[in-house]
N, C-alpha and C positions, 0 to 999 in steps of 0.2 A: 591447293597446289596439285599440279598435274604429275602424276607418277609415270615412270617409263613403263611401257608395255613390254613384257618379257617375251623373248623368242624362245626357241627350244633350249632345253637345259644345257648349261655350260657357259653361255655368254653372260658375263657379269653386267647386269643393267641395274644401276642404282641411281636414284635421284640424288645428285651430289649435294644439293642444298639441304638434304635431310641428314647428311653424314656430318657429325661433329669433327672438329679438329682433334688430333691426339694430343691433348693438353695435359694429360696426367703427368705429374712431376715425379721424378725418381731422384735417387741420391746423386746422380751425375748431371742433373739439369742445371742450366745456367739461370740463376735467380737474380739477375741485375735489375735493380729497381728502375721502373719507368721514369723517364725525365721529360718526355715530350710526346706529342701525338705523332702517329705514323705519317709518313709523307711519301708522295710519288711525284717525281719530276720527269719531264720529257725534254730530250735534246736530240740534234742530228747526230747520226753515227757514220754517215757516208752514203755511198750509192752502190746498189747491187748491180750485178751484170744485167744489162738490158736497160739501165737507166733509172730504175725506181729508187726513191729516197728510202733509206733505212734509218729508223729512229731507235734511241735507247731510252728505256724507262728505268729510272733509279728508284727502288723501293727501300725505304729506311724505316725500321720499326722503333719503338720507344726506347729500346735498349741499345740503339746504335748500330745494329746489324744492318748491313747493306747488300742488296742484290741488284744487279743490273741485267735487264732482259732486253734483247734487240729484237726487232721485228723481222729481221732476216733469220729464217729457220726457227723462229720462236726460241732463240738461243739464250741460255743462262750463261752470260758473258763473264760475270764475276759474282762471288758471294763471300763477303768478308765476315768472319766470325772470331770471337775471342778465344785465347788459350787460357790456361789456368791462372796466368798472371794478368789477365785482362787485355792482353795485346791482340789487336785485330790484324788478321791476315787473310788473304784470298785463298780459299780452299778448293777451288775448281780450276781446271785447265782451260786455256782459251788463247785468244789473240787480242791485241790492243786495238785493231782497226779491221776494216772490211777486207783489206788486202790479204790477211791471213785466212779469213773465212772463205774467200773466193778461190784459194789454192786448194791444196790437197789436205783439207781438214778432215781428220777421222771422226766427224760427227760431234766435235766438242760442243757439249752443252745443248744440243739440238733436240727438238721434237722430231721424231722419225716416223714416217708413215708414207703411204696408207697402211703398209704392213711392216711394223718393226720386226727385225730379225730376218731369218732366211726362209725362202720358199724353194724347194728342190727343183732344179733344172728349169726354174722360171715358168712353172706352169701349174695349173690346178683345174679341176673340173667342178663346175657349179650348176646344179639343176640340169645335168646332162650336156652342158656345153663346156668345152675346153678353152681356157683363156691362157695366152702366152705373154709373159713379162720379159723385160730386159734382164739379161744375166750379167750383173756387175760385180759378182764375187765368185770367180772361177765359173763353174757351170750353173751357179745358183743366183737367184735374185736376193738382194739384200737391202733392208731399210727403205723400201719403197721404190727403188730403181735408180736410174741415172740422174733424174731430177726429182727427188722425193721432196717431202715436206720440209726438209732441212735446207733446201736450196731455193725456197720461194719467199717473197715478202708478204707478211701477214699484216692485216689491219690491227690497229691497237687503240684501246680505250681504257684510260687509267681510272682508278677508283681508290677510295680509302674510307675506313670506318674508325671508330674508337680503338679498335684492337688490331687492325691490319691495313696495309697498303698493297695495291696490286694493280694488275693490268689484264684486260681481257683481250686475247688475240683471235683473229678470225681468218679463215681461208676457205675458199670454195674450190674443190678438186673436180674438174670436169669429167664427164663420162669418157672412159677409156684412157684417162691420163695415166701413162706408164703401164697401160694394159689392163687397168682395173675397171670393171663395169660400174656404172651409176655415177651420178653427180652427188658428191659427198659434201655436206655443209659441216665444217668443223670449227669448233670453239675450244680454245685452251685458256684456262684462267690461272694465273700465278698470283698467290697471295703470301706476303711475308707478315707473320703474325707476331704479336707481342709475347707469344710462348716460344719464339725463336724457331718457328717452323716455316719452311717454304712448302706451301701446299699447292699441288697441281691438280686441277679438275679438267677432265677431258670430256667433251660433248660432241656427238655427231649424229646426223640423220642422212638418209639416202633415198633416192627414187628408184633404185634397182638393187636387188640382192648383190652384196659385195663383201669380201673379207675385210675386217678392220681390226688393227692391232697397234695402238698408239702407245708410244712410250718416250721417256726423255733419256738422252744419252750423255748426261754429265759425267765427266771423268773427275773424281774426287782425289785430293791429297790433303789429309787433314794436318800434316806437318806445316802447310802453308807455303805458298809461293811456287810450288812445283819445282823444288830444287833438289829433291832426293827421291828415292824409290819408295814404294809403299809396302815393301815386303815385311816390315815390322808391325804394320797395322794389325790389330787383333779383330778378327771377324767372327761373328756368330750368326748363323742362319736358321730360321724356323723351317727347316726342311729335313725330312727323313729320307727323301729320295730325289733323284735327278733323272734327266732324260739323256741317256748316252747318244753319241753321234757317230757317223762314219767319218772317213778321212776328209770329207769336204765340209764337215760340221753340220750335216743334216741329221735330225734325230732318227734313230732306227724304229721308233715307235714303242720301244720298251720303257717301262717305268722301273728304275733300278734303285735299290737301297743303297744309301751312302755309308752304311755301317761297315767298318773295317777297311775303308778306302780313303784315299787323299781328299775326297769330296765330303767328308764328315766334318761339318762346321757346326754341329749341334751344340757344342761348347766352344767358347772363344779360343781361337787358334790364329797364330800368326799366318798371314797370307803366304809368306815364304817358307813356312815350316816344311811343307811337303810338296812344293811346286816343282821341284826337280826329281820326284820320285819316278821310279821305273814303272810307268802306267801307261797303257795304250791310250786312254782318253786324254791324258795330259799331253802326250805326243801329238795327238791329232790337233789339239787346241793350241799347242806351243805354250801351255800353261792352262789357266782356267778361262773358258769361253763357253760356258754351259748353262743351260736352264735348269733351276732347281724348283722342285714341286713343293709349294708352300704348305705347311701344316696349318689348317684353318679350323681350329676347334670350335669357333663360334659360327661356322657356315659363312654365309654372305655377309658383307660389311667390311668396315676398315679393321684390319688386323696387323699386328707386328710382324715384320718380315725379317729384319736384320738389325744388328747392333755392331758398330765399329768404334774401336778406340785406338787413338794414336798415342803411344806411351810417353813420347818426349814432351809433347805439348799439353797432353790431357784432354784434347778435343774428342768429342764423341759425336756419332751420327746414328740416329735411329730412323729406320724406314718402316712406314705403315702403308698398306695398300689394300684395295679392294680386288686386286688381280690374283690369279692362281699360281703365278710363277714369278721368278726373278732370274734375269740372266746376270751371272757374275762373271765380269771380264776383267782380267788382271793386267791390262795394258800391254799385251804380249807383242803387238805390232808397233808400238813406239820404238824408235830406233835412233834418235838423236838427229834426225834430219829436220825436225820442225823446231823453229824458234818461236816461243810463245810470248806471253805478256812480260813486259819489263826485260825483254832480251833473254829470258830463261830458255835453255835448250831442254826439250822434253825427251829424255832418254828412256831406255828400256824399263818398262813397268814403273813409270813415274806417276801413273794415275790408275784408278780402278773405277769400274762402272757397276751400278746395281740398277739394271733396267727391269722395272716391274712390267709385267706383260702376260699374255696368253703364250702358249708354247710355240717355239718355232715350227714352221711348216705344218701348222694345224690343218690348213685346208686339205692336206693329203693324208691325214691320220684321223680316222673316224673315231678312234678311242681317245682323242685329245678333246678338251673342252672346246666348244664351238666358237668360231670367230666370225660367223656370218651374220651380218646385219641386213635386215629386210626393210622394205618401205613400211612406215607406220610404227616402227620400233625406234628406240632411242638408245644410243650408246653413251653411257655415263660411268666413268670410272674416276677414281681418285687415288693419288699418292701423296704422302706427306714425308718430308725430310725434316727431322727434328735435330737441331744442333745443341750441344751441351758441353759440359766440362766435368771430367772426373775429378773428384776432390781428394 
């Protein structure tokens, strides 16, 4: 098996095929007995702007969990998981059809790239040359630009094994698309396992040096249905520090301890407990919209990043990743103007995101882990979302 050749220190390069899924059981895991083999089906979902057909792949594991992945934006369109009474409900925000995703979707469920998160003033210098990007978030570039990976149609190839069902999605980003150098060949694999995990593997190669920072922008609401806010969700993060930002949400370059601040989620705390505190960083983000520096005691490899519990349903979410950071976003810009699945209106803070990633604006901060991928190197990262129930 060919291992990825490592670039300079900082860029996580791990052969995803060698990384086991996070199958370790805990007291809050869902231990529903398997009743049938995992399945994957394909159906039409509509037509993207420009006329390309969009498909939906429905992944079902042996416990009855279902995930729907569409080829537009590599989007997680729905994910149904049981509560403590065994009732299945959709725990991610999104739309019923393509019309919603064509409109002003705030990246619901999408793979974002070529660079997830923000790049200051839409520019960076690489090997002595300055590159300019579209500025689509005030003065800054966000989530790959005006037409990032969330707005293209990916190819899809389904698969299933005795323990999982999934789809391999592919996209070729041409040289200078949205201002980024190099032709980038990208592959994203979704697998729904019998351990009630949605595993996402990201793979990319390039023919020119380029920044790469891929992540998934799913909005979670473990209460189900997206019908109330997420402020009572209990969040724990494996992070002793975070990267503070300026008023445009660009990191200052500082790595700051979370101790004694509203950003200390080292023990489980309600998302809403301190969100209204008199804190400059919370004012800048209108809530939480910040990168947390993950504590990685085991070094490189898959490590636990976050645990979330929804107290009324008992649903839990554990996040594992090979990435050095996670952007915690508390749905601050949801404002009731979007009507999502089943006619539900998504109001302020009706969803949260945990975007595993390298740090925002890394190309402009030499002290941050490198995001530069070069020819001959392989970008391979993994994130696993494990769903469970607190007993």
